C-alpha positions in Angstrom: 0.0 0.0 0.0 1.4 3.4 -1.0 2.0 5.8 1.9 0.2 9.2 2.1 3.4 10.8 3.3 5.4 12.7 0.7 8.8 11.3 0.1 11.8 12.3 -2.0 11.2 11.1 -5.6 7.4 11.2 -5.4 5.4 12.8 -8.2 2.6 14.9 -6.8 0.0 17.4 -7.9 0.0 20.7 -6.2 -2.5 23.5 -5.5 -0.8 26.8 -4.4 -0.8 30.5 -4.1 2.7 32.0 -4.4 3.6 35.6 -3.3 6.7 37.8 -3.1 7.2 39.6 0.3 7.9 43.3 -0.3 10.2 45.3 2.0 7.1 47.0 3.4 5.7 43.6 4.4 2.9 43.6 1.8 2.5 40.6 -0.6 2.5 40.5 -4.4 1.0 37.5 -6.1 3.3 36.0 -8.8 1.7 32.6 -9.4 -1.4 30.6 -8.5 -3.5 27.6 -9.5 -6.7 29.3 -8.5 -8.5 31.6 -11.0 -10.5 33.3 -8.3 -7.3 34.4 -6.5 -5.8 35.6 -9.8 -8.9 37.7 -10.5 -9.0 39.1 -7.0 -5.3 40.2 -7.2 -5.7 41.6 -10.8 -3.3 38.9 -12.2 -5.8 36.9 -14.2 -4.5 35.6 -17.5 -7.1 34.4 -20.0 -4.6 32.2 -21.8 -3.6 30.3 -18.6 -5.4 27.2 -17.3 -5.8 27.4 -13.5 -5.6 23.8 -12.4 -3.4 21.6 -10.0 0.1 21.2 -11.3 2.3 18.0 -11.3 5.8 18.2 -9.8 8.5 15.8 -8.8 9.8 16.3 -5.2 13.4 16.1 -4.2 15.0 16.4 -7.7 15.8 20.1 -7.7 12.8 20.9 -9.8 11.2 23.1 -7.0 12.7 25.8 -4.8 14.8 24.2 -2.1 12.7 25.7 0.7 9.5 24.5 -0.9 10.8 20.9 -1.3 11.9 20.8 2.3 8.4 21.8 3.4 6.8 19.2 1.2 8.9 16.2 2.2 7.2 14.5 5.2 3.9 16.3 4.6 0.7 14.4 4.1 -1.5 14.3 1.0 -4.3 17.0 1.3 -2.4 18.8 4.1 -2.1 22.6 3.5 1.2 24.2 4.4 2.2 27.8 4.6 5.9 28.3 3.9 8.1 31.4 4.1 11.2 31.0 1.9 14.3 33.3 2.1 16.1 34.2 -1.2 19.0 31.8 -0.6 16.5 28.9 -0.6 14.3 30.3 -3.4 15.7 32.0 -6.6 18.9 33.1 -5.0 20.5 36.5 -4.6 20.5 39.0 -7.5 23.8 39.1 -9.4 24.6 42.6 -10.7 26.8 41.1 -13.4 23.6 39.8 -15.0 22.4 43.4 -15.7 23.7 44.3 -19.2 23.6 47.3 -21.5 22.7 46.6 -25.1 22.4 48.9 -28.1 18.9 49.6 -29.4 20.1 48.5 -32.8 20.4 44.9 -31.6 16.7 44.8 -30.9 15.7 46.6 -34.1 17.5 44.0 -36.1 15.1 41.5 -34.6 12.2 43.8 -35.3 11.7 44.4 -31.6 10.9 47.9 -30.2 12.2 47.6 -26.7 10.1 49.0 -23.9 10.4 48.9 -20.1 9.0 45.7 -18.6 9.2 43.7 -21.9 10.5 40.2 -21.7 13.2 39.6 -24.3 15.6 36.9 -25.5 19.1 38.0 -26.5 22.0 35.6 -27.3 20.0 32.7 -25.9 19.4 34.4 -22.6 16.0 35.6 -21.3 15.7 38.9 -19.5 13.5 41.9 -18.7 14.1 45.4 -20.1 14.5 47.8 -17.2 15.5 51.0 -19.0 15.6 52.5 -22.5 17.4 55.8 -23.2 19.7 57.4 -25.8 19.9 54.4 -27.9 20.8 52.1 -25.0 18.7 49.4 -23.5 19.4 47.9 -20.0 18.3 44.3 -19.6 18.2 42.3 -16.4 19.0 38.6 -17.0 18.5 37.7 -13.3 15.6 35.4 -12.4 12.6 37.8 -11.7 12.3 36.3 -8.2 16.0 36.6 -7.4 16.7 38.4 -4.1 13.1 38.1 -3.0 11.5 36.3 0.0 8.7 34.1 -1.1 5.5 32.9 0.6 3.7 29.8 -0.5 0.3 28.4 0.6 0.5 24.9 -0.9 -1.5 21.7 -0.7 -0.7 18.3 -2.2 -3.9 17.0 -3.7 -2.6 13.6 -4.7 0.4 11.7 -5.7 1.2 9.2 -8.5 0.8 5.6 -7.2 1.2 3.5 -10.3 3.9 3.4 -13.1 1.4 4.6 -15.6 0.4 7.5 -13.4 4.1 8.5 -13.1 4.6 8.4 -16.9 1.4 10.4 -17.6 2.4 12.9 -14.9 5.9 13.5 -16.5 4.2 14.1 -19.9 1.8 16.6 -18.3 4.6 18.3 -16.3 6.9 18.8 -19.4 4.3 19.2 -22.1 0.7 19.0 -21.0 -2.3 17.0 -22.3 -1.2 14.0 -20.3 -4.6 12.4 -20.3 -4.7 12.3 -24.2 -1.7 10.1 -24.6 -2.3 6.3 -24.7 0.3 4.5 -22.6 1.1 0.7 -22.7 3.8 -0.5 -20.2 5.3 -4.0 -20.4 8.6 -5.5 -19.2 10.4 -2.2 -18.6 9.3 -0.7 -21.9 6.7 2.0 -22.7 4.8 2.5 -25.9 3.3 5.9 -25.9 0.8 6.8 -28.6 0.9 10.5 -29.5 -2.6 12.1 -29.9 -3.6 13.7 -33.2 -3.4 17.3 -31.7 0.3 16.8 -30.9 1.6 15.2 -34.1 1.9 18.6 -35.9 2.6 20.7 -32.7 6.0 22.4 -32.9 6.1 22.5 -29.1 5.8 18.7 -29.0 8.8 18.3 -31.3 11.0 20.2 -28.9 9.5 18.9 -25.6 9.6 15.2 -26.6 13.4 15.0 -25.8 12.8 16.5 -22.4 10.0 14.0 -21.7 12.4 11.1 -22.6 15.2 12.5 -20.4 12.8 12.9 -17.4 11.3 9.4 -17.9 14.8 7.9 -17.8 15.6 9.9 -14.7 12.4 9.6 -12.7 11.1 6.1 -13.8 12.5 2.6 -14.2 11.8 2.4 -17.9 14.5 1.0 -20.1 12.9 1.5 -23.5 10.6 4.4 -24.6 8.7 4.3 -27.9 6.5 7.0 -29.3 3.9 5.8 -31.8 2.3 8.1 -34.4 -0.5 6.9 -36.6 -1.5 8.5 -39.9 -4.6 7.0 -41.4 -5.5 7.6 -45.1 -9.3 8.0 -45.3 -10.9 6.8 -48.4 -13.6 9.0 -49.9 -17.1 7.6 -49.3 -18.9 6.4 -52.4 -22.2 8.0 -53.0 -25.1 5.4 -53.1 -26.6 4.8 -56.6 -30.0 6.4 -57.1 -32.8 3.9 -57.0 -34.7 3.6 -60.4 -38.0 5.4 -60.4 -41.0 3.0 -60.6 -43.0 3.2 -63.8 -46.3 5.0 -63.5 -49.3 2.6 -63.8 -53.0 3.1 -63.4 -54.3 1.9 -60.2 -57.1 -0.7 -60.7 -60.2 -0.2 -58.7 -60.7 -2.9 -56.0 -63.6 -5.2 -56.8 -66.7 -4.5 -54.8 -66.8 -6.2 -51.5 -63.1 -6.9 -51.5 -62.7 -4.8 -48.3 -59.6 -3.0 -49.8 -59.6 0.7 -48.9 -59.7 3.2 -51.6 -56.5 5.2 -52.1 -56.6 8.6 -50.5 -55.3 11.9 -51.9 -52.6 13.6 -50.1 -53.2 17.1 -48.9 -51.4 19.8 -50.9 -50.9 23.5 -50.4 -51.3 24.3 -54.1 -54.6 24.7 -55.9 -55.8 21.9 -58.1 -55.5 22.7 -61.8 -58.8 23.0 -63.7 -59.7 20.0 -65.7 -59.0 20.3 -69.4 -62.2 20.9 -71.4 -63.0 18.3 -74.0 -63.0 19.4 -77.6 -66.4 19.2 -79.4 -66.3 16.1 -81.5 -68.2 15.7 -84.8 -71.7 14.2 -84.3 -71.9 10.5 -85.1 -73.7 9.6 -88.4 -77.2 8.3 -87.9 -78.2 4.9 -89.1 -80.4 4.9 -92.3 -83.4 3.7 -90.3 -83.2 6.7 -88.1 -83.6 9.2 -91.1 
């Protein structure tokens, strides 16, 4: 039976509200899994899905202070954690604040503005100042040097090998529930859903998924299956031949067969064609 206590190496699902502690003691929300909290704090993002998030504990994937608080906690237990900078994103490094020419941004068709997130030379940073053709970019982690506060709850943890594989896919890429997984003798066959086969994000993330499955699970072989079915056009059914018109014979008297009824119609009946006057028949001689 799997324990409800969180241990190092467990894969769990977390609900949390995460805040930075300002020098004045006030709190600023920077992440949450609850849409109502995001709306209340004016941080709601329509493109984000606010649901519990999978995470692996004790592998350096979470802040050190958060991992320490989770190990030994119980599933469904809510914990409030205050994390100093050295056990969160670390101290700010002034060497990671760099001056760039505005021309470097214009070459990439980027008009730099304060607060904009940019990628220069493979590094991600935030523009902090723009003046006289110079752009100052801070490549520090946005949370560097800040004390963090987490209100976190482990909602559940992966208990079976399949749940662990699916959680890794969800953690690295998403859509974990849409992948079909077959595990046998240390091998995994993972069928890629239709929506991911042409997704550029999946092409890049697939290698991270493989690396994490090798590290976190006991799998020796990992196979991804992609199916491409050619659909044949449907043949249209041949039109049935129209029955030849025939005069209905009246049923013999007493046969008990009902007489055919006319169907109602919304159009007026056409007037019957008048018979042309025919020449009078010649009388027999004895009638003269």
